[in-house]
ZADO-1210 file (C-alpha; in nm, 4 decimals, padded with zeros to 6 digits):
<atoms>
<atom x="-08.0837" y="02.6356" z="-00.4560" code="MET" pos="1"/>
<atom x="-07.7143" y="02.6564" z="-00.5303" code="THR" pos="2"/>
<atom x="-07.5303" y="02.9399" z="-00.3698" code="GLU" pos="3"/>
<atom x="-07.2388" y="03.0893" z="-00.5556" code="THR" pos="4"/>
<atom x="-06.9355" y="03.1449" z="-00.3427" code="VAL" pos="5"/>
<atom x="-06.7066" y="03.4221" z="-00.4543" code="GLN" pos="6"/>
<atom x="-06.3409" y="03.3936" z="-00.3762" code="GLU" pos="7"/>
<atom x="-06.1834" y="03.6853" z="-00.1982" code="SER" pos="8"/>
<atom x="-05.8986" y="03.8749" z="-00.3643" code="PRO" pos="9"/>
<atom x="-05.6601" y="03.7224" z="-00.1107" code="ARG" pos="10"/>
<atom x="-05.7534" y="03.3724" z="-00.2304" code="GLN" pos="11"/>
<atom x="-05.6977" y="03.4483" z="-00.5990" code="THR" pos="12"/>
<atom x="-05.3764" y="03.6450" z="-00.5634" code="ARG" pos="13"/>
<atom x="-05.0851" y="03.4457" z="-00.7099" code="PRO" pos="14"/>
<atom x="-04.8149" y="03.3417" z="-00.4715" code="ARG" pos="15"/>
<atom x="-04.4796" y="03.5073" z="-00.5180" code="ARG" pos="16"/>
<atom x="-04.2113" y="03.2664" z="-00.6362" code="ARG" pos="17"/>
<atom x="-03.8710" y="03.2642" z="-00.4693" code="ILE" pos="18"/>
<atom x="-03.6061" y="03.2951" z="-00.7384" code="THR" pos="19"/>
<atom x="-03.2571" y="03.1486" z="-00.7600" code="SER" pos="20"/>
<atom x="-03.1078" y="03.4975" z="-00.7359" code="LEU" pos="21"/>
<atom x="-03.2728" y="03.5532" z="-00.3971" code="GLU" pos="22"/>
<atom x="-03.1469" y="03.2156" z="-00.2756" code="ILE" pos="23"/>
<atom x="-02.7955" y="03.3109" z="-00.3874" code="LEU" pos="24"/>
<atom x="-02.8147" y="03.6398" z="-00.1943" code="CYS" pos="25"/>
<atom x="-02.9251" y="03.4577" z="00.1214" code="VAL" pos="26"/>
<atom x="-02.6412" y="03.2050" z="00.0859" code="LEU" pos="27"/>
<atom x="-02.3859" y="03.4830" z="00.0389" code="LEU" pos="28"/>
<atom x="-02.5097" y="03.6609" z="00.3525" code="VAL" pos="29"/>
<atom x="-02.4909" y="03.3372" z="00.5521" code="LEU" pos="30"/>
<atom x="-02.1410" y="03.2737" z="00.4171" code="ALA" pos="31"/>
<atom x="-02.0260" y="03.6204" z="00.5257" code="ILE" pos="32"/>
<atom x="-02.1786" y="03.5874" z="00.8734" code="VAL" pos="33"/>
<atom x="-02.0409" y="03.2373" z="00.9271" code="GLY" pos="34"/>
<atom x="-01.7115" y="03.2717" z="00.7423" code="GLN" pos="35"/>
<atom x="-01.5046" y="03.1751" z="01.0469" code="GLY" pos="36"/>
<atom x="-01.6996" y="02.8540" z="01.0981" code="TRP" pos="37"/>
<atom x="-01.6881" y="02.7766" z="00.7272" code="LEU" pos="38"/>
<atom x="-01.3108" y="02.8270" z="00.7175" code="ALA" pos="39"/>
<atom x="-01.2678" y="02.5600" z="00.9852" code="ASP" pos="40"/>
<atom x="-01.5179" y="02.3279" z="00.8176" code="LEU" pos="41"/>
<atom x="-01.3703" y="02.3653" z="00.4685" code="LEU" pos="42"/>
<atom x="-01.0065" y="02.3454" z="00.5709" code="ASP" pos="43"/>
<atom x="-00.9249" y="02.1401" z="00.2628" code="VAL" pos="44"/>
<atom x="-00.6990" y="02.2906" z="-00.0045" code="LYS" pos="45"/>
<atom x="-00.9018" y="02.1587" z="-00.2991" code="ALA" pos="46"/>
<atom x="-01.2284" y="02.2912" z="-00.1568" code="ILE" pos="47"/>
<atom x="-01.0735" y="02.6286" z="-00.0809" code="GLN" pos="48"/>
<atom x="-00.9347" y="02.6478" z="-00.4358" code="THR" pos="49"/>
<atom x="-01.2712" y="02.5570" z="-00.5858" code="GLY" pos="50"/>
<atom x="-01.4508" y="02.8130" z="-00.3701" code="ALA" pos="51"/>
<atom x="-01.2042" y="03.0822" z="-00.4735" code="THR" pos="52"/>
<atom x="-01.2495" y="03.0008" z="-00.8418" code="ILE" pos="53"/>
<atom x="-01.6282" y="02.9979" z="-00.8071" code="PHE" pos="54"/>
<atom x="-01.6298" y="03.3411" z="-00.6447" code="VAL" pos="55"/>
<atom x="-01.3841" y="03.4738" z="-00.9054" code="ALA" pos="56"/>
<atom x="-01.5955" y="03.3519" z="-01.1981" code="VAL" pos="57"/>
<atom x="-01.9138" y="03.5019" z="-01.0541" code="CYS" pos="58"/>
<atom x="-01.7488" y="03.8307" z="-00.9546" code="VAL" pos="59"/>
<atom x="-01.5881" y="03.8659" z="-01.2982" code="GLN" pos="60"/>
<atom x="-01.9081" y="03.7946" z="-01.4869" code="ALA" pos="61"/>
<atom x="-02.1753" y="03.9602" z="-01.2695" code="LEU" pos="62"/>
<atom x="-02.0984" y="04.3282" z="-01.3486" code="PRO" pos="63"/>
<atom x="-02.1008" y="04.2581" z="-01.7211" code="PHE" pos="64"/>
<atom x="-02.4137" y="04.0471" z="-01.6826" code="LEU" pos="65"/>
<atom x="-02.5830" y="04.3473" z="-01.5195" code="VAL" pos="66"/>
<atom x="-02.4702" y="04.5660" z="-01.8104" code="ILE" pos="67"/>
<atom x="-02.6102" y="04.3079" z="-02.0493" code="GLY" pos="68"/>
<atom x="-02.9522" y="04.2909" z="-01.8866" code="VAL" pos="69"/>
<atom x="-02.9712" y="04.6715" z="-01.8794" code="LEU" pos="70"/>
<atom x="-02.8984" y="04.6804" z="-02.2530" code="ILE" pos="71"/>
<atom x="-03.1525" y="04.4022" z="-02.2969" code="SER" pos="72"/>
<atom x="-03.4151" y="04.6029" z="-02.1071" code="GLY" pos="73"/>
<atom x="-03.3373" y="04.9150" z="-02.3100" code="ALA" pos="74"/>
<atom x="-03.3797" y="04.7254" z="-02.6366" code="ILE" pos="75"/>
<atom x="-03.7099" y="04.5795" z="-02.5192" code="ALA" pos="76"/>
<atom x="-03.8504" y="04.9133" z="-02.4024" code="ALA" pos="77"/>
<atom x="-03.7124" y="05.1781" z="-02.6358" code="PHE" pos="78"/>
<atom x="-03.6111" y="05.0095" z="-02.9627" code="VAL" pos="79"/>
<atom x="-03.8948" y="04.8893" z="-03.1823" code="SER" pos="80"/>
<atom x="-03.8708" y="04.5829" z="-03.4034" code="ALA" pos="81"/>
<atom x="-03.9289" y="04.7975" z="-03.7128" code="ASP" pos="82"/>
<atom x="-03.6350" y="05.0215" z="-03.6253" code="ARG" pos="83"/>
<atom x="-03.4031" y="04.7265" z="-03.5723" code="LEU" pos="84"/>
<atom x="-03.5011" y="04.5710" z="-03.9027" code="ARG" pos="85"/>
<atom x="-03.4408" y="04.8997" z="-04.0869" code="LYS" pos="86"/>
<atom x="-03.0856" y="04.9188" z="-03.9531" code="LEU" pos="87"/>
<atom x="-02.9937" y="04.5774" z="-04.0925" code="LEU" pos="88"/>
<atom x="-02.9505" y="04.4717" z="-04.4553" code="PRO" pos="89"/>
<atom x="-03.2343" y="04.2515" z="-04.5713" code="LYS" pos="90"/>
<atom x="-03.0048" y="03.9782" z="-04.7014" code="ARG" pos="91"/>
<atom x="-02.8695" y="03.7521" z="-04.4278" code="ALA" pos="92"/>
<atom x="-02.5361" y="03.7223" z="-04.6087" code="ALA" pos="93"/>
<atom x="-02.4810" y="04.0955" z="-04.5526" code="LEU" pos="94"/>
<atom x="-02.6649" y="04.1349" z="-04.2213" code="ALA" pos="95"/>
<atom x="-02.4439" y="03.8768" z="-04.0472" code="VAL" pos="96"/>
<atom x="-02.1132" y="04.0664" z="-04.0973" code="PRO" pos="97"/>
<atom x="-02.2880" y="04.3884" z="-03.9902" code="VAL" pos="98"/>
<atom x="-02.3858" y="04.2173" z="-03.6636" code="ALA" pos="99"/>
<atom x="-02.0250" y="04.1066" z="-03.6205" code="GLY" pos="100"/>
<atom x="-01.9033" y="04.4650" z="-03.6596" code="VAL" pos="101"/>
<atom x="-02.1676" y="04.5786" z="-03.4063" code="ALA" pos="102"/>
<atom x="-01.9957" y="04.3581" z="-03.1501" code="GLY" pos="103"/>
<atom x="-01.6889" y="04.5815" z="-03.1731" code="VAL" pos="104"/>
<atom x="-01.8864" y="04.8772" z="-03.0387" code="ALA" pos="105"/>
<atom x="-02.0484" y="04.7038" z="-02.7394" code="LEU" pos="106"/>
<atom x="-01.8084" y="04.6047" z="-02.4576" code="PRO" pos="107"/>
<atom x="-02.0079" y="04.3032" z="-02.3369" code="ASN" pos="108"/>
<atom x="-01.8655" y="03.9866" z="-02.1930" code="CYS" pos="109"/>
<atom x="-02.0048" y="03.6508" z="-02.3012" code="GLU" pos="110"/>
<atom x="-02.2523" y="03.6415" z="-02.0124" code="CYS" pos="111"/>
<atom x="-02.3936" y="03.9843" z="-02.0946" code="ALA" pos="112"/>
<atom x="-02.4421" y="03.8941" z="-02.4607" code="ALA" pos="113"/>
<atom x="-02.6821" y="03.6068" z="-02.3862" code="VAL" pos="114"/>
<atom x="-02.9808" y="03.8114" z="-02.2547" code="PRO" pos="115"/>
<atom x="-02.9200" y="04.0735" z="-02.5244" code="VAL" pos="116"/>
<atom x="-02.9374" y="03.7996" z="-02.7878" code="THR" pos="117"/>
<atom x="-03.2703" y="03.6762" z="-02.6539" code="ARG" pos="118"/>
<atom x="-03.4058" y="04.0296" z="-02.6618" code="ARG" pos="119"/>
<atom x="-03.2966" y="04.0749" z="-03.0230" code="LEU" pos="120"/>
<atom x="-03.4781" y="03.7545" z="-03.1192" code="ILE" pos="121"/>
<atom x="-03.7918" y="03.8695" z="-02.9376" code="GLN" pos="122"/>
<atom x="-03.7713" y="04.1922" z="-03.1358" code="GLN" pos="123"/>
<atom x="-03.7885" y="03.9772" z="-03.4524" code="GLN" pos="124"/>
<atom x="-03.4275" y="04.0343" z="-03.5524" code="VAL" pos="125"/>
<atom x="-03.3176" y="03.7360" z="-03.7683" code="PRO" pos="126"/>
<atom x="-03.1735" y="03.4613" z="-03.5509" code="ALA" pos="127"/>
<atom x="-02.8607" y="03.4426" z="-03.7686" code="SER" pos="128"/>
<atom x="-02.7894" y="03.8071" z="-03.6845" code="VAL" pos="129"/>
<atom x="-02.8587" y="03.7502" z="-03.3133" code="ALA" pos="130"/>
<atom x="-02.6226" y="03.4524" z="-03.2815" code="VAL" pos="131"/>
<atom x="-02.3527" y="03.6435" z="-03.4700" code="THR" pos="132"/>
<atom x="-02.3762" y="03.9213" z="-03.2132" code="PHE" pos="133"/>
<atom x="-02.3760" y="03.6590" z="-02.9361" code="LEU" pos="134"/>
<atom x="-02.0340" y="03.5383" z="-03.0493" code="LEU" pos="135"/>
<atom x="-01.8812" y="03.8682" z="-03.1656" code="ALA" pos="136"/>
<atom x="-01.9634" y="04.1035" z="-02.8771" code="ALA" pos="137"/>
<atom x="-01.7551" y="03.9298" z="-02.6066" code="PRO" pos="138"/>
<atom x="-01.4567" y="03.8581" z="-02.8299" code="ALA" pos="139"/>
<atom x="-01.3843" y="04.1565" z="-03.0565" code="VAL" pos="140"/>
<atom x="-01.4755" y="04.4549" z="-02.8377" code="ASN" pos="141"/>
<atom x="-01.2046" y="04.7120" z="-02.7484" code="PRO" pos="142"/>
<atom x="-01.1759" y="04.6030" z="-02.3833" code="ILE" pos="143"/>
<atom x="-01.0812" y="04.2473" z="-02.4805" code="VAL" pos="144"/>
<atom x="-00.8379" y="04.3589" z="-02.7505" code="LEU" pos="145"/>
<atom x="-00.6634" y="04.6061" z="-02.5172" code="VAL" pos="146"/>
<atom x="-00.6391" y="04.3397" z="-02.2457" code="ALA" pos="147"/>
<atom x="-00.4844" y="04.1015" z="-02.4991" code="THR" pos="148"/>
<atom x="-00.2303" y="04.3646" z="-02.6055" code="ALA" pos="149"/>
<atom x="-00.1342" y="04.4236" z="-02.2409" code="VAL" pos="150"/>
<atom x="-00.1064" y="04.0512" z="-02.1706" code="ALA" pos="151"/>
<atom x="00.1116" y="03.9920" z="-02.4794" code="PHE" pos="152"/>
<atom x="00.3538" y="04.2879" z="-02.4914" code="PRO" pos="153"/>
<atom x="00.5644" y="04.2879" z="-02.8048" code="GLY" pos="154"/>
<atom x="00.3231" y="04.0511" z="-02.9839" code="GLU" pos="155"/>
<atom x="00.0857" y="04.2765" z="-03.1835" code="PRO" pos="156"/>
<atom x="00.0101" y="03.9886" z="-03.4197" code="ARG" pos="157"/>
<atom x="-00.1525" y="03.8044" z="-03.1287" code="MET" pos="158"/>
<atom x="-00.4088" y="04.0852" z="-03.0967" code="VAL" pos="159"/>
<atom x="-00.4747" y="04.0810" z="-03.4713" code="LEU" pos="160"/>
<atom x="-00.5009" y="03.7023" z="-03.4733" code="ALA" pos="161"/>
<atom x="-00.7511" y="03.7020" z="-03.1871" code="ARG" pos="162"/>
<atom x="-00.9654" y="03.9637" z="-03.3587" code="PHE" pos="163"/>
<atom x="-00.9657" y="03.7819" z="-03.6931" code="LEU" pos="164"/>
<atom x="-01.0239" y="03.4375" z="-03.5421" code="GLY" pos="165"/>
<atom x="-01.3127" y="03.5499" z="-03.3221" code="SER" pos="166"/>
<atom x="-01.4720" y="03.7648" z="-03.5934" code="PHE" pos="167"/>
<atom x="-01.4496" y="03.4770" z="-03.8413" code="ALA" pos="168"/>
<atom x="-01.6069" y="03.2400" z="-03.5879" code="THR" pos="169"/>
<atom x="-01.9033" y="03.4745" z="-03.5336" code="ALA" pos="170"/>
<atom x="-01.9642" y="03.5374" z="-03.9028" code="VAL" pos="171"/>
<atom x="-01.9289" y="03.1732" z="-04.0065" code="VAL" pos="172"/>
<atom x="-02.1709" y="03.0620" z="-03.7344" code="MET" pos="173"/>
<atom x="-02.4155" y="03.3311" z="-03.8442" code="GLY" pos="174"/>
<atom x="-02.4046" y="03.2069" z="-04.2009" code="TRP" pos="175"/>
<atom x="-02.4360" y="02.8443" z="-04.0853" code="VAL" pos="176"/>
<atom x="-02.7434" y="02.9337" z="-03.8801" code="TRP" pos="177"/>
<atom x="-02.8959" y="03.1225" z="-04.1742" code="ALA" pos="178"/>
<atom x="-02.8644" y="02.8055" z="-04.3817" code="ARG" pos="179"/>
<atom x="-02.9401" y="02.5270" z="-04.1352" code="PHE" pos="180"/>
<atom x="-03.0885" y="02.6831" z="-03.8185" code="GLY" pos="181"/>
<atom x="-03.4459" y="02.6193" z="-03.7025" code="ARG" pos="182"/>
<atom x="-03.6512" y="02.8555" z="-03.4888" code="MET" pos="183"/>
<atom x="-03.8203" y="02.5638" z="-03.3113" code="GLU" pos="184"/>
<atom x="-03.4886" y="02.4895" z="-03.1409" code="TRP" pos="185"/>
<atom x="-03.5354" y="02.8015" z="-02.9276" code="PHE" pos="186"/>
<atom x="-03.7378" y="02.7814" z="-02.6074" code="ALA" pos="187"/>
<atom x="-04.0835" y="02.9397" z="-02.6160" code="GLU" pos="188"/>
<atom x="-03.9775" y="03.2122" z="-02.3711" code="ARG" pos="189"/>
<atom x="-03.7025" y="03.3190" z="-02.6124" code="ALA" pos="190"/>
<atom x="-03.9502" y="03.3645" z="-02.8983" code="LEU" pos="191"/>
<atom x="-04.2292" y="03.5393" z="-02.7093" code="ARG" pos="192"/>
<atom x="-04.2855" y="03.8681" z="-02.8894" code="ARG" pos="193"/>
<atom x="-04.2898" y="04.1781" z="-02.6752" code="LEU" pos="194"/>
<atom x="-04.5889" y="04.4122" z="-02.7011" code="PRO" pos="195"/>
<atom x="-04.5351" y="04.7554" z="-02.8534" code="ASP" pos="196"/>
<atom x="-04.5079" y="05.0325" z="-02.5967" code="GLN" pos="197"/>
<atom x="-04.6572" y="05.3770" z="-02.6568" code="HIS" pos="198"/>
<atom x="-04.6493" y="05.5520" z="-02.3185" code="ASP" pos="199"/>
<atom x="-04.3221" y="05.6601" z="-02.1547" code="ASP" pos="200"/>
<atom x="-04.4347" y="05.5138" z="-01.8210" code="ARG" pos="201"/>
<atom x="-04.5064" y="05.1831" z="-01.9905" code="ASP" pos="202"/>
<atom x="-04.1625" y="05.1883" z="-02.1506" code="ARG" pos="203"/>
<atom x="-03.9828" y="05.2412" z="-01.8197" code="TRP" pos="204"/>
<atom x="-04.1931" y="04.9698" z="-01.6617" code="GLY" pos="205"/>
<atom x="-04.0938" y="04.7294" z="-01.9403" code="VAL" pos="206"/>
<atom x="-03.7294" y="04.8350" z="-01.8997" code="PHE" pos="207"/>
<atom x="-03.7113" y="04.7584" z="-01.5269" code="PHE" pos="208"/>
<atom x="-03.9217" y="04.4419" z="-01.5442" code="GLU" pos="209"/>
<atom x="-03.7268" y="04.3029" z="-01.8408" code="THR" pos="210"/>
<atom x="-03.3914" y="04.3774" z="-01.6785" code="ALA" pos="211"/>
<atom x="-03.5047" y="04.2224" z="-01.3494" code="ARG" pos="212"/>
<atom x="-03.6383" y="03.9081" z="-01.5135" code="GLN" pos="213"/>
<atom x="-03.3305" y="03.8617" z="-01.7315" code="ASP" pos="214"/>
<atom x="-03.1032" y="03.9045" z="-01.4283" code="LEU" pos="215"/>
<atom x="-03.3006" y="03.6438" z="-01.2350" code="VAL" pos="216"/>
<atom x="-03.2966" y="03.3990" z="-01.5259" code="ASP" pos="217"/>
<atom x="-02.9319" y="03.4428" z="-01.6202" code="ALA" pos="218"/>
<atom x="-02.8028" y="03.4814" z="-01.2635" code="GLY" pos="219"/>
<atom x="-02.9165" y="03.1360" z="-01.1586" code="GLY" pos="220"/>
<atom x="-02.7497" y="02.9689" z="-01.4544" code="PHE" pos="221"/>
<atom x="-02.4368" y="03.1761" z="-01.4020" code="LEU" pos="222"/>
<atom x="-02.4129" y="03.0190" z="-01.0556" code="VAL" pos="223"/>
<atom x="-02.4492" y="02.6705" z="-01.2060" code="VAL" pos="224"/>
<atom x="-02.1811" y="02.7445" z="-01.4635" code="GLY" pos="225"/>
<atom x="-01.9494" y="02.8908" z="-01.1996" code="GLY" pos="226"/>
<atom x="-01.9834" y="02.5827" z="-00.9825" code="LEU" pos="227"/>
<atom x="-01.9063" y="02.3581" z="-01.2807" code="THR" pos="228"/>
<atom x="-01.6025" y="02.5657" z="-01.3746" code="ALA" pos="229"/>
<atom x="-01.4742" y="02.5567" z="-01.0146" code="ALA" pos="230"/>
<atom x="-01.5113" y="02.1791" z="-00.9964" code="LEU" pos="231"/>
<atom x="-01.3300" y="02.1235" z="-01.3249" code="LEU" pos="232"/>
<atom x="-01.0494" y="02.3625" z="-01.2305" code="ASN" pos="233"/>
<atom x="-00.9843" y="02.1537" z="-00.9202" code="VAL" pos="234"/>
<atom x="-01.0020" y="01.8224" z="-01.1060" code="VAL" pos="235"/>
<atom x="-00.7692" y="01.9168" z="-01.3969" code="VAL" pos="236"/>
<atom x="-00.4046" y="01.8904" z="-01.2760" code="PRO" pos="237"/>
<atom x="-00.1910" y="02.1998" z="-01.3536" code="PRO" pos="238"/>
<atom x="00.1004" y="01.9756" z="-01.4526" code="SER" pos="239"/>
<atom x="-00.0840" y="01.8720" z="-01.7680" code="TRP" pos="240"/>
<atom x="-00.0181" y="02.2049" z="-01.9394" code="THR" pos="241"/>
<atom x="00.3556" y="02.1844" z="-01.8681" code="ASP" pos="242"/>
<atom x="00.3898" y="01.8746" z="-02.0865" code="ALA" pos="243"/>
<atom x="00.2460" y="02.0359" z="-02.3993" code="LEU" pos="244"/>
<atom x="00.5234" y="02.2787" z="-02.4910" code="GLY" pos="245"/>
<atom x="00.6717" y="02.0616" z="-02.7660" code="GLU" pos="246"/>
<atom x="00.3449" y="01.9123" z="-02.8993" code="GLN" pos="247"/>
<atom x="00.1578" y="02.1847" z="-03.0865" code="VAL" pos="248"/>
<atom x="-00.1211" y="01.9647" z="-03.2242" code="LEU" pos="249"/>
<atom x="-00.1923" y="01.8081" z="-02.8862" code="LEU" pos="250"/>
<atom x="-00.1615" y="02.1536" z="-02.7322" code="GLY" pos="251"/>
<atom x="-00.4325" y="02.2871" z="-02.9653" code="VAL" pos="252"/>
<atom x="-00.6727" y="02.0110" z="-02.8617" code="VAL" pos="253"/>
<atom x="-00.5991" y="02.0423" z="-02.4900" code="VAL" pos="254"/>
<atom x="-00.6175" y="02.4223" z="-02.4853" code="MET" pos="255"/>
<atom x="-00.9494" y="02.4146" z="-02.6721" code="ALA" pos="256"/>
<atom x="-01.0918" y="02.1780" z="-02.4110" code="VAL" pos="257"/>
<atom x="-00.9450" y="02.3805" z="-02.1245" code="LEU" pos="258"/>
<atom x="-01.1047" y="02.6953" z="-02.2645" code="ALA" pos="259"/>
<atom x="-01.4409" y="02.5232" z="-02.2340" code="VAL" pos="260"/>
<atom x="-01.3957" y="02.3840" z="-01.8848" code="VAL" pos="261"/>
<atom x="-01.2106" y="02.6739" z="-01.7196" code="LEU" pos="262"/>
<atom x="-01.4843" y="02.9238" z="-01.8211" code="ALA" pos="263"/>
<atom x="-01.2742" y="03.2388" z="-01.7847" code="LEU" pos="264"/>
<atom x="-01.4157" y="03.5833" z="-01.8551" code="CYS" pos="265"/>
<atom x="-01.3077" y="03.7194" z="-02.1944" code="SER" pos="266"/>
<atom x="-01.1637" y="04.0314" z="-02.0283" code="GLU" pos="267"/>
<atom x="-00.9265" y="03.8217" z="-01.8145" code="ALA" pos="268"/>
<atom x="-00.8454" y="03.5077" z="-02.0126" code="ASP" pos="269"/>
<atom x="-00.5502" y="03.6628" z="-02.1986" code="ALA" pos="270"/>
<atom x="-00.3591" y="03.7195" z="-01.8739" code="PHE" pos="271"/>
<atom x="-00.4152" y="03.3589" z="-01.7669" code="VAL" pos="272"/>
<atom x="-00.3025" y="03.2009" z="-02.0932" code="VAL" pos="273"/>
<atom x="-00.0081" y="03.4412" z="-02.1278" code="ALA" pos="274"/>
<atom x="00.1308" y="03.3031" z="-01.8012" code="SER" pos="275"/>
<atom x="00.1867" y="02.9641" z="-01.9695" code="LEU" pos="276"/>
<atom x="00.5329" y="03.0565" z="-02.0903" code="SER" pos="277"/>
<atom x="00.6165" y="02.7124" z="-02.2328" code="THR" pos="278"/>
<atom x="00.3055" y="02.6991" z="-02.4517" code="MET" pos="279"/>
<atom x="00.3371" y="02.7969" z="-02.8220" code="PRO" pos="280"/>
<atom x="00.1322" y="03.0899" z="-02.9500" code="LEU" pos="281"/>
<atom x="-00.1019" y="02.8804" z="-03.1656" code="LEU" pos="282"/>
<atom x="-00.2557" y="02.6793" z="-02.8770" code="PRO" pos="283"/>
<atom x="-00.2837" y="03.0035" z="-02.6791" code="LYS" pos="284"/>
<atom x="-00.4760" y="03.1625" z="-02.9667" code="LEU" pos="285"/>
<atom x="-00.7110" y="02.8628" z="-02.9788" code="VAL" pos="286"/>
<atom x="-00.7791" y="02.9108" z="-02.6086" code="PHE" pos="287"/>
<atom x="-00.8570" y="03.2817" z="-02.6596" code="LEU" pos="288"/>
<atom x="-01.0917" y="03.2220" z="-02.9546" code="VAL" pos="289"/>
<atom x="-01.2779" y="02.9226" z="-02.8134" code="VAL" pos="290"/>
<atom x="-01.3290" y="03.0557" z="-02.4588" code="GLY" pos="291"/>
<atom x="-01.5557" y="03.3555" z="-02.5370" code="PRO" pos="292"/>
<atom x="-01.7496" y="03.1467" z="-02.7907" code="ALA" pos="293"/>
<atom x="-01.8416" y="02.8480" z="-02.5744" code="ILE" pos="294"/>
<atom x="-01.7624" y="02.7242" z="-02.2242" code="ASP" pos="295"/>
<atom x="-01.9515" y="02.5440" z="-01.9485" code="VAL" pos="296"/>
<atom x="-02.0760" y="02.8712" z="-01.8001" code="LYS" pos="297"/>
<atom x="-02.1999" y="02.9920" z="-02.1385" code="LEU" pos="298"/>
<atom x="-02.3641" y="02.6585" z="-02.2150" code="PHE" pos="299"/>
<atom x="-02.5616" y="02.6789" z="-01.8906" code="ALA" pos="300"/>
<atom x="-02.6634" y="03.0383" z="-01.9641" code="LEU" pos="301"/>
<atom x="-02.7664" y="02.9581" z="-02.3213" code="GLN" pos="302"/>
<atom x="-02.9641" y="02.6515" z="-02.2152" code="ALA" pos="303"/>
<atom x="-03.1513" y="02.8484" z="-01.9510" code="GLY" pos="304"/>
<atom x="-03.2085" y="03.1633" z="-02.1565" code="THR" pos="305"/>
<atom x="-03.2441" y="03.0434" z="-02.5163" code="LEU" pos="306"/>
<atom x="-03.3403" y="02.6800" z="-02.4653" code="GLY" pos="307"/>
<atom x="-03.1771" y="02.3425" z="-02.4140" code="ARG" pos="308"/>
<atom x="-03.2433" y="02.2245" z="-02.7706" code="ARG" pos="309"/>
<atom x="-03.0645" y="02.5322" z="-02.9032" code="PHE" pos="310"/>
<atom x="-02.7659" y="02.4929" z="-02.6708" code="ALA" pos="311"/>
<atom x="-02.7180" y="02.1219" z="-02.7470" code="LEU" pos="312"/>
<atom x="-02.6913" y="02.1981" z="-03.1190" code="ARG" pos="313"/>
<atom x="-02.5182" y="02.5356" z="-03.1056" code="PHE" pos="314"/>
<atom x="-02.2388" y="02.4519" z="-02.8597" code="ALA" pos="315"/>
<atom x="-02.0640" y="02.1657" z="-03.0441" code="PRO" pos="316"/>
<atom x="-02.0873" y="02.3420" z="-03.3813" code="MET" pos="317"/>
<atom x="-01.9478" y="02.6623" z="-03.2304" code="THR" pos="318"/>
<atom x="-01.6624" y="02.4688" z="-03.0701" code="PHE" pos="319"/>
<atom x="-01.5626" y="02.3089" z="-03.4015" code="ALA" pos="320"/>
<atom x="-01.5863" y="02.6347" z="-03.5989" code="VAL" pos="321"/>
<atom x="-01.3918" y="02.8299" z="-03.3349" code="ALA" pos="322"/>
<atom x="-01.1060" y="02.5770" z="-03.3297" code="VAL" pos="323"/>
<atom x="-01.0896" y="02.5692" z="-03.7100" code="LEU" pos="324"/>
<atom x="-01.0934" y="02.9494" z="-03.7461" code="CYS" pos="325"/>
<atom x="-00.8295" y="02.9922" z="-03.4745" code="ALA" pos="326"/>
<atom x="-00.5963" y="02.7364" z="-03.6326" code="VAL" pos="327"/>
<atom x="-00.6306" y="02.8814" z="-03.9843" code="VAL" pos="328"/>
<atom x="-00.5762" y="03.2397" z="-03.8659" code="VAL" pos="329"/>
<atom x="-00.2908" y="03.1350" z="-03.6376" code="GLY" pos="330"/>
<atom x="-00.1052" y="02.9549" z="-03.9147" code="VAL" pos="331"/>
<atom x="-00.1355" y="03.2611" z="-04.1408" code="VAL" pos="332"/>
<atom x="-00.0798" y="03.5458" z="-03.8929" code="VAL" pos="333"/>
<atom x="00.1333" y="03.4181" z="-03.6045" code="LEU" pos="334"/>
<atom x="00.5083" y="03.3536" z="-03.6320" code="PRO" pos="335"/>
<atom x="00.6018" y="02.9892" z="-03.6730" code="SER" pos="336"/>
</atoms>
């Protein structure tokens, strides 16, 4: 006679997984406790510079990332897919510019826009609209435009040029996705539809759980992107930018690449590029348009949140469109 053995609840309970965010918190605590020992161990100028840049990138991006995941949680819990679809024109050609204008109203940095974009896709918003918001929100919001005006006093056309170049990049990429994009490029987790919520307690539960999960997912990849940006900042010699003052075409190419590798926050990049006094305005504009659209930090976030297949296709196309839009707008708007 075969006896059936029932497993106890303790045996069937799933084990809790340690997340990258918890590991980061533990490392930060250890770094604070042992900062004196670490200062002696890392008494190398390049390492100290890289560590400073890593901390700066993470500190700049983390508050806006938290804002982004809170917005993401609110969309998941309180905004139904039907309501979102009713707010948008049915034709993608019209819905894409509307999404670009929506970016003006939401002061998100590029890191915060990534989890919000995933939530929009899960709410069955057209992917072309979601990627337009992904590119518009960090580049054309009032905080970025005011920071640009402060960084470039006496150059109002620089603010206008940044707005037009970034807005054009977002809209063009939205239209390109509407024509050539494929939903199978997204990771399965980015397409998983959220269940409809009817009870207020369920909605708040979805809000907190969604925000927590998005912060865990995006926070780990933010760390990876910050480490990459710190390494590249140390490797790239500062003297390279000093030799580009008289070579506008080469300056455009170099500043576009630097925008990708330096991975500055869109709220602070204008002050950095404005400090390059010998650089013409056109390469500076390219830097300001390309940076919020795609950099190493953003690529890591997009790969982890939306899927590697999406990021590998979206990043190079975005880079090319951003450079082209910045150059065209700069030639028309900026003084020669």
